[in-house]
N, C-alpha and C positions, 0 to 999 in steps of 0.2 A: 527156738525155732523160727524158721522165716516163712512168711506166709507163702511166699512164691515156691515154697518146694512141694506144696500140695498140688498135685496135678490138677489142671481144669479151674484151679481157683482164679476167678477175675478180680479185678480192681486191687491189687495187692499193693499199688503205690497210692492208695487212697488215704493213708495215714487215719484209717477208721477203724472202729471194732469190725469184727467179723460175726457173722450170724450162724449158728448152728440151729437148724429148727426142721420140724417135720412133725409126722405123727408119732406117737409114742410106739407104737407097733405097726408093722406092715399088715394091714388087713386085706389089701386087695390092690391090683394094679390100677384101676379106675380112680380110687380114691388117692393112692400116691401121687399119680400124674397130676391130677386136679390141684392138689396141694403144692407140689413142686411148681407148676405153672404158675399159680397165684403169688407165691414168694419170689419167685424169680422175676415176675413183672415188677415187683416192689423193690427188690434189691438191685436189679439192673437200673431202674430209675433213679435210684439214691446212690448207685455205685457203691453199694456195700457188698465186701466180700461173704459168699455164702456157701455154706455145705450143707447138703441135705441130709437130715438125720432120720433113721427109722430103724428100729429093732428089727431083726428077722426072727428072732423069738425072744420072748420074756420069761426068763427063768427065775426072776425075783418078784414072785407075786405073793400076796398074803394068804390065798387059799389054793389049796391044791386043785380045785375044780376051776379056777380063773383060766381066761384065754391066755394061751402063750403063743400062738401064731398059726399060720396057714402052711406050715411045712417049710423046712429051712432052705433048701434049694429054690423053692417056688418064690419065697420072699426075698431071697438074695438076688433071683434072676429080675425081679421088680425093681431092685435097687440099682442094679446094672442099667436097666432101661431107663431110669430116671437120669442117671448120670449120662447116658448117651443121648438122650432126647433132649435135655436142657445144658447140657455142656457144664454140668457142676460136678464137684467131687461130692462122694457120699460116705457118711458114717455110720456104723452100727456097733451095738454092744456085743461083745462076746463074753461067755460066762464060764466055758470050759476050754482046756489046752487044745483040743481037737477042733474047738471052733475058729482058732486063730488061722490055720491055713485055709480052711475052708472059706471064711468070710473075706480073707485075702484075696481070692480070686475074683471077687466081685466088687469090692468097695476099695475106697482110697485111704480111709482112716478107720482104724479099729479103736472102740472105746471100751474101756475097763470100768464098768459099774461101781459106784461109791463102796459097796459091802464087800467088794472084791480086790480092791485096790491095793492091799497088802499082800496078796497071794502071789508069791514069787515065781512059782512054775508057770502062772499065766501070764504074768507080765513078760518073761522070758520068751514064752511061746509067740506072744504079739510082737515084742521086738525083733525076733528073728525072722519075721515074714519081710522085715525091711519097710513095711508101711509106716505111717504115721501113726503115733499112739496116742489117744488122749484119755487122760486119768481123770475120772471124777473124784473130786476130794470129798470124802464123807463129812458130815457136819460134825461127827463125833471126832475126827481128827484136828490137830492143831494145823496151821499153816506150816509151820516148820517141819513136821513129820512127813509132809509130802516129798522132802528131799530124798527120803529113802526110796519110794517109789521111782521117782525119777531117776535115780542113780541104777536102779536096776534095768530100766529101759538102756541108759547110756552104757552101763557095763556089759550089756549083750550086743555093744557094737551098733546102736541104733541112736542117732542123736535128735531124731525126728520125734519129739514128745512135747505134749502140751498138757495143761491143766485146766479143768473147769472147776472154779471154786464157786461153791454154792453157800458159802458163809460157814460160820462155826457155832456150835451149841453144845454145852455140857449140862447133863443133869436132867 
C-alpha cells in the first residue's frame, strides 16, 4: 500500500514512519478534538504522516459492564469532525459485518482488531467498502499467517491493506 493512497495523509514523501494515534475509544467531542490538536501540532512540526485513531465502539472488553461507547453514529460523527477540522485521515475498529458500511461513511481507514483478523466475512465486508483496511496482527499469530488475512482483502478487489504488527507470543 502506498501512503499517499490514504485521503488527507500529509508528508507522504517524508521517508518516515507514520503514526496512528488517538484515544482508545471516542468518549466525547471535546476530548477527541483536544487530543487530535496536540498530536497534529507534533506531527506537523516533525513532518510525520498521521492518522487519527479512535474506536467508535469497543466490543472487545473483558467485562460485560465495561464502557463500550457513546453511541455509534455520535462517535462516528466526532471522527468525521476530527478529520474535517484537522485535515487528517481517521481510522476506527469494526467488529461486525454491519459496521463496515456504516463506519466507511465517516472514516478513511477501517481497522480489524487482532482477535477478529481471521474472520473472513468481516474482512470481505471491510474490503468491499473500498476503504484502506488495517489488519492488527494478534500476538498469537505468526507473521507468516497474516498473508491469509491480507489475501482475503486483495481477493475482494481491494489492494489498500496494511498490517499493524504488535509482536508475537506463544504460550
